[in-house]
Kinemage of the C-alpha trace (Angstrom):
@kinemage 1
@onewidth
@group {chain A} dominant
@subgroup {mainchain}
@vectorlist {calphas} color= white
{ca unk a 1} P 0.162 -0.185 0.142
{ca unk a 2} L 1.152 3.885 -0.762
{ca unk a 3} L 0.289 6.408 1.989
{ca unk a 4} L 0.357 10.059 1.720
{ca unk a 5} L -1.278 12.538 4.119
{ca unk a 6} L -1.769 16.304 3.505
{ca unk a 7} L 0.568 17.045 6.419
{ca unk a 8} L 3.181 15.497 4.619
{ca unk a 9} L 2.205 17.828 1.958
{ca unk a 10} L 2.629 20.754 4.227
{ca unk a 11} L -1.215 21.153 5.024
{ca unk a 12} L -0.793 21.295 8.860
{ca unk a 13} L -4.357 21.531 9.434
{ca unk a 14} L -5.740 18.863 7.715
{ca unk a 15} L -5.452 15.469 9.176
{ca unk a 16} L -6.268 13.507 5.911
{ca unk a 17} L -4.662 10.351 5.255
{ca unk a 18} L -5.060 8.423 1.620
{ca unk a 19} L -4.071 5.264 1.547
{ca unk a 20} L -3.745 2.996 -1.685
{ca unk a 21} L -2.483 -0.272 -3.697
{ca unk a 22} L -1.373 1.832 -6.422
{ca unk a 23} L 0.637 5.295 -6.773
{ca unk a 24} L -1.935 6.197 -9.383
{ca unk a 25} L -4.878 5.095 -7.318
{ca unk a 26} L -3.288 7.272 -4.167
{ca unk a 27} L -2.818 10.114 -7.038
{ca unk a 28} L -6.546 10.234 -7.811
{ca unk a 29} L -7.433 10.037 -3.961
{ca unk a 30} L -5.538 13.248 -2.848
{ca unk a 31} L -6.985 15.160 -6.148
{ca unk a 32} L -10.564 13.952 -4.866
{ca unk a 33} L -9.931 15.459 -1.876
{ca unk a 34} L -7.925 18.441 -2.799
{ca unk a 35} L -11.179 19.163 -5.041
{ca unk a 36} L -13.601 18.778 -2.189
{ca unk a 37} L -11.833 20.069 0.455
{ca unk a 38} L -8.719 22.448 -0.516
{ca unk a 39} L -10.311 23.791 -3.620
{ca unk a 40} L -8.481 26.658 -3.488
{ca unk a 41} L -5.127 24.910 -4.080
{ca unk a 42} L -6.404 23.111 -7.259
{ca unk a 43} L -8.535 25.914 -9.045
{ca unk a 44} L -7.468 26.985 -12.418
{ca unk a 45} L -3.924 25.363 -11.963
{ca unk a 46} L -2.019 24.866 -15.042
{ca unk a 47} L -0.879 21.537 -16.524
{ca unk a 48} L 2.759 22.431 -15.017
{ca unk a 49} L 1.389 23.068 -11.572
{ca unk a 50} L -0.645 19.817 -12.088
{ca unk a 51} L 2.442 17.719 -13.046
{ca unk a 52} L 4.535 19.607 -10.037
{ca unk a 53} L 1.589 18.613 -7.676
{ca unk a 54} L 1.491 14.648 -8.708
{ca unk a 55} L 5.417 14.938 -7.905
{ca unk a 56} L 4.930 16.145 -4.397
{ca unk a 57} L 2.544 13.635 -4.289
{ca unk a 58} L 4.594 10.782 -5.325
{ca unk a 59} L 7.757 12.209 -3.686
{ca unk a 60} L 6.171 12.608 -0.088
{ca unk a 61} L 4.288 8.935 -0.309
{ca unk a 62} L 5.435 5.803 1.608
{ca unk a 63} L 4.996 2.781 1.194
{ca unk a 64} L 3.360 0.969 4.023
{ca unk a 65} L 3.121 -2.799 4.891
{ca unk a 66} L -0.439 -4.232 5.135
{ca unk a 67} L -0.950 -6.860 7.792
């Protein structure tokens, strides 16, 4: 499983954590959360900004063991 939180991305006031089996699903879950809870971060972003956001998510994500 891959995991990343809003706190990992610098949003210290948000406790949201996404856990998904693939990086693509993790990115999608974080984008969905951002659109719903942090719309000011994604409204009107350019393709370059979107790519930078995906890179930030991938760099902050860490693999977690599933027991």
